[in-house]
mmCIF entry with sequence, helices, sheets and N, C-alpha, C, O atoms, coordinates in Angstrom:
data_MODEL
# 
_entry.id   MODEL 
# 
_entity.id                         1 
_entity.type                       polymer 
_entity.pdbx_number_of_molecules   1 
# 
_entity_poly.entity_id                      1 
_entity_poly.type                           'polypeptide(L)' 
_entity_poly.nstd_linkage                   no 
_entity_poly.nstd_monomer                   no 
_entity_poly.pdbx_seq_one_letter_code       MGVEADYDTISEGKFADIIAVKGNILRHISLLQNVDLVIKH 
_entity_poly.pdbx_seq_one_letter_code_can   MGVEADYDTISEGKFADIIAVKGNILRHISLLQNVDLVIKH 
_entity_poly.pdbx_strand_id                 A 
# 
loop_
_entity_poly_seq.entity_id 
_entity_poly_seq.num 
_entity_poly_seq.mon_id 
_entity_poly_seq.hetero 
1 1  MET n 
1 2  GLY n 
1 3  VAL n 
1 4  GLU n 
1 5  ALA n 
1 6  ASP n 
1 7  TYR n 
1 8  ASP n 
1 9  THR n 
1 10 ILE n 
1 11 SER n 
1 12 GLU n 
1 13 GLY n 
1 14 LYS n 
1 15 PHE n 
1 16 ALA n 
1 17 ASP n 
1 18 ILE n 
1 19 ILE n 
1 20 ALA n 
1 21 VAL n 
1 22 LYS n 
1 23 GLY n 
1 24 ASN n 
1 25 ILE n 
1 26 LEU n 
1 27 ARG n 
1 28 HIS n 
1 29 ILE n 
1 30 SER n 
1 31 LEU n 
1 32 LEU n 
1 33 GLN n 
1 34 ASN n 
1 35 VAL n 
1 36 ASP n 
1 37 LEU n 
1 38 VAL n 
1 39 ILE n 
1 40 LYS n 
1 41 HIS n 
# 
_struct_asym.id          A 
_struct_asym.entity_id   1 
# 
_struct_conf.conf_type_id            HELX_P 
_struct_conf.id                      HELX_P1 
_struct_conf.pdbx_PDB_helix_id       AA1 
_struct_conf.beg_label_comp_id       ILE 
_struct_conf.beg_label_asym_id       A 
_struct_conf.beg_label_seq_id        29 
_struct_conf.pdbx_beg_PDB_ins_code   ? 
_struct_conf.end_label_comp_id       GLN 
_struct_conf.end_label_asym_id       A 
_struct_conf.end_label_seq_id        33 
_struct_conf.pdbx_end_PDB_ins_code   ? 
_struct_conf.beg_auth_comp_id        ILE 
_struct_conf.beg_auth_asym_id        A 
_struct_conf.beg_auth_seq_id         29 
_struct_conf.end_auth_comp_id        GLN 
_struct_conf.end_auth_asym_id        A 
_struct_conf.end_auth_seq_id         33 
_struct_conf.pdbx_PDB_helix_class    5 
_struct_conf.details                 ? 
_struct_conf.pdbx_PDB_helix_length   5 
# 
_struct_conf_type.id          HELX_P 
_struct_conf_type.criteria    ? 
_struct_conf_type.reference   ? 
# 
_struct_sheet.id               AA1 
_struct_sheet.type             ? 
_struct_sheet.number_strands   2 
_struct_sheet.details          ? 
# 
_struct_sheet_order.sheet_id     AA1 
_struct_sheet_order.range_id_1   1 
_struct_sheet_order.range_id_2   2 
_struct_sheet_order.offset       ? 
_struct_sheet_order.sense        anti-parallel 
# 
loop_
_struct_sheet_range.sheet_id 
_struct_sheet_range.id 
_struct_sheet_range.beg_label_comp_id 
_struct_sheet_range.beg_label_asym_id 
_struct_sheet_range.beg_label_seq_id 
_struct_sheet_range.pdbx_beg_PDB_ins_code 
_struct_sheet_range.end_label_comp_id 
_struct_sheet_range.end_label_asym_id 
_struct_sheet_range.end_label_seq_id 
_struct_sheet_range.pdbx_end_PDB_ins_code 
_struct_sheet_range.beg_auth_comp_id 
_struct_sheet_range.beg_auth_asym_id 
_struct_sheet_range.beg_auth_seq_id 
_struct_sheet_range.end_auth_comp_id 
_struct_sheet_range.end_auth_asym_id 
_struct_sheet_range.end_auth_seq_id 
AA1 1 ILE A 18 ? ALA A 20 ? ILE A 18 ALA A 20 
AA1 2 LEU A 37 ? ILE A 39 ? LEU A 37 ILE A 39 
# 
loop_
_atom_site.group_PDB 
_atom_site.id 
_atom_site.type_symbol 
_atom_site.label_atom_id 
_atom_site.label_alt_id 
_atom_site.label_comp_id 
_atom_site.label_asym_id 
_atom_site.label_entity_id 
_atom_site.label_seq_id 
_atom_site.pdbx_PDB_ins_code 
_atom_site.Cartn_x 
_atom_site.Cartn_y 
_atom_site.Cartn_z 
_atom_site.occupancy 
_atom_site.B_iso_or_equiv 
_atom_site.pdbx_formal_charge 
_atom_site.auth_seq_id 
_atom_site.auth_comp_id 
_atom_site.auth_asym_id 
_atom_site.auth_atom_id 
_atom_site.pdbx_PDB_model_num 
ATOM 1   N N  . MET A 1 1  ? -94.513  -26.694 164.022 1.00 0.00 ? 1  MET A N  1 
ATOM 2   C CA . MET A 1 1  ? -95.682  -25.832 163.888 1.00 0.00 ? 1  MET A CA 1 
ATOM 3   C C  . MET A 1 1  ? -95.261  -24.368 164.159 1.00 0.00 ? 1  MET A C  1 
ATOM 4   O O  . MET A 1 1  ? -96.035  -23.470 163.828 1.00 0.00 ? 1  MET A O  1 
ATOM 5   N N  . GLY A 1 2  ? -94.109  -24.087 164.728 1.00 0.00 ? 2  GLY A N  1 
ATOM 6   C CA . GLY A 1 2  ? -93.655  -22.757 164.927 1.00 0.00 ? 2  GLY A CA 1 
ATOM 7   C C  . GLY A 1 2  ? -94.217  -22.027 166.110 1.00 0.00 ? 2  GLY A C  1 
ATOM 8   O O  . GLY A 1 2  ? -94.297  -20.798 166.102 1.00 0.00 ? 2  GLY A O  1 
ATOM 9   N N  . VAL A 1 3  ? -94.626  -22.791 167.178 1.00 0.00 ? 3  VAL A N  1 
ATOM 10  C CA . VAL A 1 3  ? -95.234  -22.200 168.306 1.00 0.00 ? 3  VAL A CA 1 
ATOM 11  C C  . VAL A 1 3  ? -94.334  -22.344 169.546 1.00 0.00 ? 3  VAL A C  1 
ATOM 12  O O  . VAL A 1 3  ? -94.761  -22.017 170.654 1.00 0.00 ? 3  VAL A O  1 
ATOM 13  N N  . GLU A 1 4  ? -93.154  -22.804 169.381 1.00 0.00 ? 4  GLU A N  1 
ATOM 14  C CA . GLU A 1 4  ? -92.226  -23.070 170.615 1.00 0.00 ? 4  GLU A CA 1 
ATOM 15  C C  . GLU A 1 4  ? -92.020  -21.852 171.376 1.00 0.00 ? 4  GLU A C  1 
ATOM 16  O O  . GLU A 1 4  ? -91.887  -21.932 172.597 1.00 0.00 ? 4  GLU A O  1 
ATOM 17  N N  . ALA A 1 5  ? -91.980  -20.722 170.776 1.00 0.00 ? 5  ALA A N  1 
ATOM 18  C CA . ALA A 1 5  ? -91.648  -19.490 171.590 1.00 0.00 ? 5  ALA A CA 1 
ATOM 19  C C  . ALA A 1 5  ? -92.808  -19.090 172.477 1.00 0.00 ? 5  ALA A C  1 
ATOM 20  O O  . ALA A 1 5  ? -92.597  -18.358 173.444 1.00 0.00 ? 5  ALA A O  1 
ATOM 21  N N  . ASP A 1 6  ? -94.059  -19.547 172.188 1.00 0.00 ? 6  ASP A N  1 
ATOM 22  C CA . ASP A 1 6  ? -95.223  -19.115 173.018 1.00 0.00 ? 6  ASP A CA 1 
ATOM 23  C C  . ASP A 1 6  ? -95.748  -20.245 173.941 1.00 0.00 ? 6  ASP A C  1 
ATOM 24  O O  . ASP A 1 6  ? -96.446  -19.982 174.920 1.00 0.00 ? 6  ASP A O  1 
ATOM 25  N N  . TYR A 1 7  ? -95.395  -21.512 173.605 1.00 0.00 ? 7  TYR A N  1 
ATOM 26  C CA . TYR A 1 7  ? -95.968  -22.618 174.368 1.00 0.00 ? 7  TYR A CA 1 
ATOM 27  C C  . TYR A 1 7  ? -94.864  -23.586 174.862 1.00 0.00 ? 7  TYR A C  1 
ATOM 28  O O  . TYR A 1 7  ? -93.690  -23.367 174.561 1.00 0.00 ? 7  TYR A O  1 
ATOM 29  N N  . ASP A 1 8  ? -95.203  -24.607 175.582 1.00 0.00 ? 8  ASP A N  1 
ATOM 30  C CA . ASP A 1 8  ? -94.253  -25.757 175.918 1.00 0.00 ? 8  ASP A CA 1 
ATOM 31  C C  . ASP A 1 8  ? -93.850  -25.782 177.447 1.00 0.00 ? 8  ASP A C  1 
ATOM 32  O O  . ASP A 1 8  ? -93.723  -26.845 178.055 1.00 0.00 ? 8  ASP A O  1 
ATOM 33  N N  . THR A 1 9  ? -93.662  -24.565 178.020 1.00 0.00 ? 9  THR A N  1 
ATOM 34  C CA . THR A 1 9  ? -93.276  -24.611 179.462 1.00 0.00 ? 9  THR A CA 1 
ATOM 35  C C  . THR A 1 9  ? -94.097  -23.567 180.164 1.00 0.00 ? 9  THR A C  1 
ATOM 36  O O  . THR A 1 9  ? -94.658  -22.693 179.503 1.00 0.00 ? 9  THR A O  1 
ATOM 37  N N  . ILE A 1 10 ? -94.193  -23.614 181.464 1.00 0.00 ? 10 ILE A N  1 
ATOM 38  C CA . ILE A 1 10 ? -94.937  -22.629 182.251 1.00 0.00 ? 10 ILE A CA 1 
ATOM 39  C C  . ILE A 1 10 ? -93.838  -21.573 182.628 1.00 0.00 ? 10 ILE A C  1 
ATOM 40  O O  . ILE A 1 10 ? -92.937  -21.859 183.417 1.00 0.00 ? 10 ILE A O  1 
ATOM 41  N N  . SER A 1 11 ? -93.939  -20.438 182.081 1.00 0.00 ? 11 SER A N  1 
ATOM 42  C CA . SER A 1 11 ? -93.006  -19.391 182.437 1.00 0.00 ? 11 SER A CA 1 
ATOM 43  C C  . SER A 1 11 ? -93.667  -18.084 181.985 1.00 0.00 ? 11 SER A C  1 
ATOM 44  O O  . SER A 1 11 ? -94.645  -18.087 181.238 1.00 0.00 ? 11 SER A O  1 
ATOM 45  N N  . GLU A 1 12 ? -93.085  -16.933 182.475 1.00 0.00 ? 12 GLU A N  1 
ATOM 46  C CA . GLU A 1 12 ? -93.708  -15.645 182.122 1.00 0.00 ? 12 GLU A CA 1 
ATOM 47  C C  . GLU A 1 12 ? -93.645  -15.336 180.659 1.00 0.00 ? 12 GLU A C  1 
ATOM 48  O O  . GLU A 1 12 ? -92.621  -15.556 180.012 1.00 0.00 ? 12 GLU A O  1 
ATOM 49  N N  . GLY A 1 13 ? -94.738  -14.824 180.125 1.00 0.00 ? 13 GLY A N  1 
ATOM 50  C CA . GLY A 1 13 ? -94.792  -14.527 178.717 1.00 0.00 ? 13 GLY A CA 1 
ATOM 51  C C  . GLY A 1 13 ? -95.239  -15.576 177.789 1.00 0.00 ? 13 GLY A C  1 
ATOM 52  O O  . GLY A 1 13 ? -95.313  -15.368 176.578 1.00 0.00 ? 13 GLY A O  1 
ATOM 53  N N  . LYS A 1 14 ? -95.543  -16.723 178.347 1.00 0.00 ? 14 LYS A N  1 
ATOM 54  C CA . LYS A 1 14 ? -96.076  -17.879 177.503 1.00 0.00 ? 14 LYS A CA 1 
ATOM 55  C C  . LYS A 1 14 ? -97.554  -18.191 177.829 1.00 0.00 ? 14 LYS A C  1 
ATOM 56  O O  . LYS A 1 14 ? -98.034  -17.852 178.911 1.00 0.00 ? 14 LYS A O  1 
ATOM 57  N N  . PHE A 1 15 ? -98.207  -18.780 176.972 1.00 0.00 ? 15 PHE A N  1 
ATOM 58  C CA . PHE A 1 15 ? -99.602  -19.108 177.132 1.00 0.00 ? 15 PHE A CA 1 
ATOM 59  C C  . PHE A 1 15 ? -99.782  -20.574 177.675 1.00 0.00 ? 15 PHE A C  1 
ATOM 60  O O  . PHE A 1 15 ? -99.045  -21.480 177.287 1.00 0.00 ? 15 PHE A O  1 
ATOM 61  N N  . ALA A 1 16 ? -100.776 -20.768 178.574 1.00 0.00 ? 16 ALA A N  1 
ATOM 62  C CA . ALA A 1 16 ? -101.058 -22.054 179.161 1.00 0.00 ? 16 ALA A CA 1 
ATOM 63  C C  . ALA A 1 16 ? -102.436 -22.214 179.569 1.00 0.00 ? 16 ALA A C  1 
ATOM 64  O O  . ALA A 1 16 ? -103.058 -21.232 179.974 1.00 0.00 ? 16 ALA A O  1 
ATOM 65  N N  . ASP A 1 17 ? -103.011 -23.435 179.498 1.00 0.00 ? 17 ASP A N  1 
ATOM 66  C CA . ASP A 1 17 ? -104.199 -23.778 180.192 1.00 0.00 ? 17 ASP A CA 1 
ATOM 67  C C  . ASP A 1 17 ? -103.886 -24.657 181.314 1.00 0.00 ? 17 ASP A C  1 
ATOM 68  O O  . ASP A 1 17 ? -103.290 -25.710 181.090 1.00 0.00 ? 17 ASP A O  1 
ATOM 69  N N  . ILE A 1 18 ? -104.237 -24.323 182.530 1.00 0.00 ? 18 ILE A N  1 
ATOM 70  C CA . ILE A 1 18 ? -103.863 -25.007 183.689 1.00 0.00 ? 18 ILE A CA 1 
ATOM 71  C C  . ILE A 1 18 ? -105.085 -25.486 184.527 1.00 0.00 ? 18 ILE A C  1 
ATOM 72  O O  . ILE A 1 18 ? -106.061 -24.746 184.652 1.00 0.00 ? 18 ILE A O  1 
ATOM 73  N N  . ILE A 1 19 ? -105.041 -26.610 185.050 1.00 0.00 ? 19 ILE A N  1 
ATOM 74  C CA . ILE A 1 19 ? -106.174 -27.001 186.013 1.00 0.00 ? 19 ILE A CA 1 
ATOM 75  C C  . ILE A 1 19 ? -105.573 -27.330 187.409 1.00 0.00 ? 19 ILE A C  1 
ATOM 76  O O  . ILE A 1 19 ? -104.439 -27.797 187.519 1.00 0.00 ? 19 ILE A O  1 
ATOM 77  N N  . ALA A 1 20 ? -106.311 -27.088 188.380 1.00 0.00 ? 20 ALA A N  1 
ATOM 78  C CA . ALA A 1 20 ? -105.817 -27.373 189.749 1.00 0.00 ? 20 ALA A CA 1 
ATOM 79  C C  . ALA A 1 20 ? -106.855 -28.261 190.447 1.00 0.00 ? 20 ALA A C  1 
ATOM 80  O O  . ALA A 1 20 ? -108.057 -28.006 190.375 1.00 0.00 ? 20 ALA A O  1 
ATOM 81  N N  . VAL A 1 21 ? -106.365 -29.315 191.126 1.00 0.00 ? 21 VAL A N  1 
ATOM 82  C CA . VAL A 1 21 ? -107.194 -30.219 191.878 1.00 0.00 ? 21 VAL A CA 1 
ATOM 83  C C  . VAL A 1 21 ? -106.572 -30.355 193.268 1.00 0.00 ? 21 VAL A C  1 
ATOM 84  O O  . VAL A 1 21 ? -105.379 -30.117 193.452 1.00 0.00 ? 21 VAL A O  1 
ATOM 85  N N  . LYS A 1 22 ? -107.402 -30.744 194.247 1.00 0.00 ? 22 LYS A N  1 
ATOM 86  C CA . LYS A 1 22 ? -106.852 -31.013 195.619 1.00 0.00 ? 22 LYS A CA 1 
ATOM 87  C C  . LYS A 1 22 ? -106.494 -32.430 195.761 1.00 0.00 ? 22 LYS A C  1 
ATOM 88  O O  . LYS A 1 22 ? -107.349 -33.296 195.945 1.00 0.00 ? 22 LYS A O  1 
ATOM 89  N N  . GLY A 1 23 ? -105.201 -32.680 195.674 1.00 0.00 ? 23 GLY A N  1 
ATOM 90  C CA . GLY A 1 23 ? -104.716 -34.079 195.837 1.00 0.00 ? 23 GLY A CA 1 
ATOM 91  C C  . GLY A 1 23 ? -103.785 -34.471 194.752 1.00 0.00 ? 23 GLY A C  1 
ATOM 92  O O  . GLY A 1 23 ? -103.476 -33.709 193.836 1.00 0.00 ? 23 GLY A O  1 
ATOM 93  N N  . ASN A 1 24 ? -103.347 -35.687 194.886 1.00 0.00 ? 24 ASN A N  1 
ATOM 94  C CA . ASN A 1 24 ? -102.312 -36.252 193.932 1.00 0.00 ? 24 ASN A CA 1 
ATOM 95  C C  . ASN A 1 24 ? -102.974 -37.054 192.847 1.00 0.00 ? 24 ASN A C  1 
ATOM 96  O O  . ASN A 1 24 ? -103.419 -38.170 193.114 1.00 0.00 ? 24 ASN A O  1 
ATOM 97  N N  . ILE A 1 25 ? -103.069 -36.528 191.592 1.00 0.00 ? 25 ILE A N  1 
ATOM 98  C CA . ILE A 1 25 ? -103.811 -37.199 190.540 1.00 0.00 ? 25 ILE A CA 1 
ATOM 99  C C  . ILE A 1 25 ? -103.080 -38.495 190.045 1.00 0.00 ? 25 ILE A C  1 
ATOM 100 O O  . ILE A 1 25 ? -103.660 -39.336 189.358 1.00 0.00 ? 25 ILE A O  1 
ATOM 101 N N  . LEU A 1 26 ? -101.779 -38.604 190.432 1.00 0.00 ? 26 LEU A N  1 
ATOM 102 C CA . LEU A 1 26 ? -101.041 -39.851 190.023 1.00 0.00 ? 26 LEU A CA 1 
ATOM 103 C C  . LEU A 1 26 ? -101.480 -40.971 190.902 1.00 0.00 ? 26 LEU A C  1 
ATOM 104 O O  . LEU A 1 26 ? -101.359 -42.134 190.517 1.00 0.00 ? 26 LEU A O  1 
ATOM 105 N N  . ARG A 1 27 ? -102.003 -40.664 192.107 1.00 0.00 ? 27 ARG A N  1 
ATOM 106 C CA . ARG A 1 27 ? -102.514 -41.722 193.019 1.00 0.00 ? 27 ARG A CA 1 
ATOM 107 C C  . ARG A 1 27 ? -104.074 -41.930 192.941 1.00 0.00 ? 27 ARG A C  1 
ATOM 108 O O  . ARG A 1 27 ? -104.599 -43.020 193.167 1.00 0.00 ? 27 ARG A O  1 
ATOM 109 N N  . HIS A 1 28 ? -104.762 -40.800 192.604 1.00 0.00 ? 28 HIS A N  1 
ATOM 110 C CA . HIS A 1 28 ? -106.200 -40.816 192.584 1.00 0.00 ? 28 HIS A CA 1 
ATOM 111 C C  . HIS A 1 28 ? -106.661 -40.031 191.291 1.00 0.00 ? 28 HIS A C  1 
ATOM 112 O O  . HIS A 1 28 ? -107.032 -38.858 191.326 1.00 0.00 ? 28 HIS A O  1 
ATOM 113 N N  . ILE A 1 29 ? -106.601 -40.755 190.216 1.00 0.00 ? 29 ILE A N  1 
ATOM 114 C CA . ILE A 1 29 ? -107.025 -40.160 188.952 1.00 0.00 ? 29 ILE A CA 1 
ATOM 115 C C  . ILE A 1 29 ? -108.414 -39.597 188.942 1.00 0.00 ? 29 ILE A C  1 
ATOM 116 O O  . ILE A 1 29 ? -108.714 -38.685 188.172 1.00 0.00 ? 29 ILE A O  1 
ATOM 117 N N  . SER A 1 30 ? -109.259 -40.123 189.779 1.00 0.00 ? 30 SER A N  1 
ATOM 118 C CA . SER A 1 30 ? -110.718 -39.687 189.847 1.00 0.00 ? 30 SER A CA 1 
ATOM 119 C C  . SER A 1 30 ? -110.844 -38.176 190.341 1.00 0.00 ? 30 SER A C  1 
ATOM 120 O O  . SER A 1 30 ? -111.908 -37.564 190.249 1.00 0.00 ? 30 SER A O  1 
ATOM 121 N N  . LEU A 1 31 ? -109.706 -37.631 190.859 1.00 0.00 ? 31 LEU A N  1 
ATOM 122 C CA . LEU A 1 31 ? -109.732 -36.243 191.250 1.00 0.00 ? 31 LEU A CA 1 
ATOM 123 C C  . LEU A 1 31 ? -109.967 -35.293 189.997 1.00 0.00 ? 31 LEU A C  1 
ATOM 124 O O  . LEU A 1 31 ? -110.401 -34.154 190.165 1.00 0.00 ? 31 LEU A O  1 
ATOM 125 N N  . LEU A 1 32 ? -109.686 -35.763 188.819 1.00 0.00 ? 32 LEU A N  1 
ATOM 126 C CA . LEU A 1 32 ? -109.864 -35.095 187.580 1.00 0.00 ? 32 LEU A CA 1 
ATOM 127 C C  . LEU A 1 32 ? -111.410 -34.848 187.302 1.00 0.00 ? 32 LEU A C  1 
ATOM 128 O O  . LEU A 1 32 ? -111.763 -34.053 186.431 1.00 0.00 ? 32 LEU A O  1 
ATOM 129 N N  . GLN A 1 33 ? -112.236 -35.496 188.005 1.00 0.00 ? 33 GLN A N  1 
ATOM 130 C CA . GLN A 1 33 ? -113.628 -35.299 187.803 1.00 0.00 ? 33 GLN A CA 1 
ATOM 131 C C  . GLN A 1 33 ? -114.180 -34.183 188.533 1.00 0.00 ? 33 GLN A C  1 
ATOM 132 O O  . GLN A 1 33 ? -115.308 -33.757 188.285 1.00 0.00 ? 33 GLN A O  1 
ATOM 133 N N  . ASN A 1 34 ? -113.384 -33.660 189.479 1.00 0.00 ? 34 ASN A N  1 
ATOM 134 C CA . ASN A 1 34 ? -113.766 -32.468 190.350 1.00 0.00 ? 34 ASN A CA 1 
ATOM 135 C C  . ASN A 1 34 ? -112.620 -31.410 190.351 1.00 0.00 ? 34 ASN A C  1 
ATOM 136 O O  . ASN A 1 34 ? -111.839 -31.290 191.294 1.00 0.00 ? 34 ASN A O  1 
ATOM 137 N N  . VAL A 1 35 ? -112.584 -30.699 189.292 1.00 0.00 ? 35 VAL A N  1 
ATOM 138 C CA . VAL A 1 35 ? -111.452 -29.740 189.004 1.00 0.00 ? 35 VAL A CA 1 
ATOM 139 C C  . VAL A 1 35 ? -111.824 -28.522 189.876 1.00 0.00 ? 35 VAL A C  1 
ATOM 140 O O  . VAL A 1 35 ? -112.981 -28.101 189.856 1.00 0.00 ? 35 VAL A O  1 
ATOM 141 N N  . ASP A 1 36 ? -110.878 -27.948 190.639 1.00 0.00 ? 36 ASP A N  1 
ATOM 142 C CA . ASP A 1 36 ? -111.139 -26.815 191.540 1.00 0.00 ? 36 ASP A CA 1 
ATOM 143 C C  . ASP A 1 36 ? -110.822 -25.453 190.888 1.00 0.00 ? 36 ASP A C  1 
ATOM 144 O O  . ASP A 1 36 ? -111.381 -24.433 191.293 1.00 0.00 ? 36 ASP A O  1 
ATOM 145 N N  . LEU A 1 37 ? -109.954 -25.434 189.908 1.00 0.00 ? 37 LEU A N  1 
ATOM 146 C CA . LEU A 1 37 ? -109.671 -24.174 189.275 1.00 0.00 ? 37 LEU A CA 1 
ATOM 147 C C  . LEU A 1 37 ? -109.157 -24.398 187.946 1.00 0.00 ? 37 LEU A C  1 
ATOM 148 O O  . LEU A 1 37 ? -108.391 -25.329 187.695 1.00 0.00 ? 37 LEU A O  1 
ATOM 149 N N  . VAL A 1 38 ? -109.599 -23.489 187.009 1.00 0.00 ? 38 VAL A N  1 
ATOM 150 C CA . VAL A 1 38 ? -109.146 -23.523 185.601 1.00 0.00 ? 38 VAL A CA 1 
ATOM 151 C C  . VAL A 1 38 ? -108.643 -22.212 185.220 1.00 0.00 ? 38 VAL A C  1 
ATOM 152 O O  . VAL A 1 38 ? -109.342 -21.206 185.343 1.00 0.00 ? 38 VAL A O  1 
ATOM 153 N N  . ILE A 1 39 ? -107.416 -22.185 184.745 1.00 0.00 ? 39 ILE A N  1 
ATOM 154 C CA . ILE A 1 39 ? -106.810 -20.977 184.243 1.00 0.00 ? 39 ILE A CA 1 
ATOM 155 C C  . ILE A 1 39 ? -106.646 -21.172 182.775 1.00 0.00 ? 39 ILE A C  1 
ATOM 156 O O  . ILE A 1 39 ? -105.980 -22.120 182.360 1.00 0.00 ? 39 ILE A O  1 
ATOM 157 N N  . LYS A 1 40 ? -107.219 -20.323 181.964 1.00 0.00 ? 40 LYS A N  1 
ATOM 158 C CA . LYS A 1 40 ? -107.205 -20.541 180.484 1.00 0.00 ? 40 LYS A CA 1 
ATOM 159 C C  . LYS A 1 40 ? -106.369 -19.348 179.832 1.00 0.00 ? 40 LYS A C  1 
ATOM 160 O O  . LYS A 1 40 ? -106.604 -18.164 180.076 1.00 0.00 ? 40 LYS A O  1 
ATOM 161 N N  . HIS A 1 41 ? -105.454 -19.758 179.049 1.00 0.00 ? 41 HIS A N  1 
ATOM 162 C CA . HIS A 1 41 ? -104.675 -18.895 178.195 1.00 0.00 ? 41 HIS A CA 1 
ATOM 163 C C  . HIS A 1 41 ? -103.860 -17.875 179.057 1.00 0.00 ? 41 HIS A C  1 
ATOM 164 O O  . HIS A 1 41 ? -103.130 -17.049 178.509 1.00 0.00 ? 41 HIS A O  1 
# 
């Protein structure tokens, strides 16, 4: 698709949508129902 230069990893100069939750979602998937922070683009 030709977007590898702008997406794929979290690093300076790239775009990302990130969510933050309090806890380990691998152990408690229900944490995704209460997202604490959203960073878009």
